[in-house]
N, C-alpha and C positions, 0 to 999 in steps of 0.2 A: 770420163770428163763430164763432171756435173755441168747443170744445164744451167749457163748462164755464165760460168766462169771462162774466164779471158786463158787464150791461148799465148804461149810463149815464144815468143818471135827470139830464136837466136841473133839469126845475120841481118843487118840489119840492111842490106840491098835496100833498093827500091821494091823491083820487082819482089823479095820475099812479103817489102811491106803492104802487095800491092793484094799481091793473090792471097793475101793474111784478111784486109778489109773485105774484099772479096768472098772469103767463106764465111767470115761474120755475120754480111748479109744475105747470104744466100742460106746459112743454117735459120734467121728468121723469117726466112719467107715458109722453109719448110717444115717449120712450126708451127708456125699461123696455117700452113696447109695444111698440116696433122691435126690441129688442135680442133677444125674447122670442121674435119672427116666425122673423128672420135664426138664431138658434141651432137653432131647429127645422128650418128649409130646410136650414143646412148640412149636423147628424147628417143627417136622409133624404140629400141626395144623396152623403156620404159611402157611406153605406148601398149605394146604388147604385152604387155604380164600384166597389168592393166585391164586385161581386154577391152581395148577401149577403141572397136575398130572404126569410126569415124576420124579419129585424132591420127590413128594409124596408116590408112588409111593416105590421109592426106600428106601426113611426113615421107611416108615412103620415095615422092618420084627428087624429092629436093635430096632426099638422103643418095638416093643413086646419084643425082648428078653429081652430088660432091665428089664421090667416089667416085668416079668416070672421071672428071677435076683433076683427082690425084693421082691419077693412073696418069693424064696425060700429060703432065706437070713432074713425073718421077719421083712423086716420094712415095708411091706404092707399088708394088708389084703389078702386074697383070693379073697375074692370076691368082691373089691377095684378092684384091678387089673384086675381080669374078666370083670368089667363094664369095665373100661378105653378099655381094648383092642378092648371088644364090639363096643361101641363109637366110637375108633376111626377106624376099619372094618369098620365100617358103613356110616362113611364119607367118608373114599377110597373110597367105594363100586361105591354112590352116584356120587363120583367125575367123578367116569371113566367111570360110564351110562353118566349124560351128555356131557361126553366128548364124547362118541360115536354118541348120539343120533342130 
């Protein structure tokens, strides 16, 4: 289904209409949470690619926090979020080690 496309409701019972409304609201919240996480990760990866140790270090904590919030809200699976956090942390640690050497 395309993003923002209306869901066709076949039955016009009040309970069906209510569930359709709830579904749209939840989808909007999930989309916002997903966008927040992906934007934070993209900014951090950009800083890592640019080998900018200071800005990457500053972006790490908010990014990990956004991932944790997405996990707690059910937007991301726990293993997926932990994998993202692990890979980002390893990249930051490698960047900091290279800067010290």
